[in-house]
C-alpha positions as CSV (number, residue, x, y, z in Angstrom):
1,M,18.2,40.7,-31.8
2,K,15.9,37.9,-32.7
3,K,18.3,35.2,-31.6
4,Y,18.8,37.0,-28.3
5,T,15.0,37.1,-27.5
6,A,14.5,33.5,-28.6
7,R,17.3,32.4,-26.3
8,L,15.9,34.5,-23.5
9,Y,12.4,33.1,-24.1
10,S,13.7,29.5,-24.0
11,S,15.7,30.2,-20.8
12,W,12.6,31.6,-19.1
13,M,10.6,28.7,-20.3
14,L,13.1,26.2,-18.9
15,V,13.0,28.1,-15.5
16,F,9.2,28.0,-15.6
17,V,9.0,24.3,-16.3
18,I,11.5,23.5,-13.6
19,L,9.6,25.6,-11.0
20,L,6.3,24.0,-12.1
21,I,7.8,20.5,-11.6
22,F,9.2,21.5,-8.2
23,L,5.8,22.9,-7.2
24,C,3.9,19.8,-8.3
25,I,6.3,17.5,-6.4
26,S,6.3,19.6,-3.2
27,L,2.5,19.9,-3.1
28,S,1.7,16.2,-3.7
29,P,0.7,14.2,-0.6
30,P,3.1,11.6,0.7
31,V,2.4,8.0,-0.3
32,H,3.2,5.1,2.0
33,A,3.5,1.5,0.6
34,Q,3.7,-0.3,3.9
35,N,0.7,-1.5,5.9
36,T,0.6,0.5,9.1
37,D,-2.8,-0.3,10.5
38,G,-1.7,-3.6,12.1
39,T,-4.2,-5.9,10.2
40,F,-3.5,-9.5,9.3
41,S,-1.2,-10.0,6.4
42,I,0.0,-13.2,4.8
43,A,0.5,-15.4,7.9
44,N,-0.1,-15.0,11.6
45,Y,0.0,-17.2,14.7
46,L,-3.5,-17.6,16.2
47,P,-4.7,-19.5,19.2
48,I,-6.7,-22.4,17.8
49,S,-8.9,-24.5,20.1
50,D,-8.6,-27.7,18.1
51,S,-5.6,-30.0,18.5
52,G,-3.5,-31.5,15.7
53,V,-3.6,-28.4,13.5
54,K,-0.8,-28.4,10.9
55,D,0.8,-25.4,9.2
56,G,-1.3,-24.3,6.2
57,S,-4.6,-25.6,7.6
58,L,-7.7,-23.7,7.0
59,V,-9.2,-22.1,10.1
60,S,-12.5,-20.5,10.8
61,F,-13.6,-17.9,13.4
62,S,-16.7,-17.9,15.6
63,P,-17.6,-15.9,18.7
64,K,-16.0,-18.8,20.7
65,G,-12.6,-18.4,18.9
66,Y,-10.6,-19.9,16.1
67,F,-11.1,-23.6,15.1
68,L,-10.1,-26.0,12.4
69,S,-12.4,-25.7,9.3
70,K,-14.5,-28.8,8.5
71,K,-14.9,-27.9,4.8
72,E,-13.3,-25.4,2.3
73,Y,-16.2,-23.0,3.0
74,D,-17.5,-23.1,6.5
75,T,-20.9,-21.6,7.3
76,F,-20.6,-22.5,11.0
């Protein structure tokens, strides 16, 4: 009789653990790894008012638009 109750207990424990895992997975919110808000990422084409701008150049932004940076850290 003891073996039967131990086996029954372990079976119910296994069912309980599986249901608990399923419940935790189903109630967790979805996670999205992609960027969906449309912000700038690594590289984008921008309209720059200066001429002779090469790929990889540093650009700055002012209310008048984008322009080629004069130093590494522009303060306008």
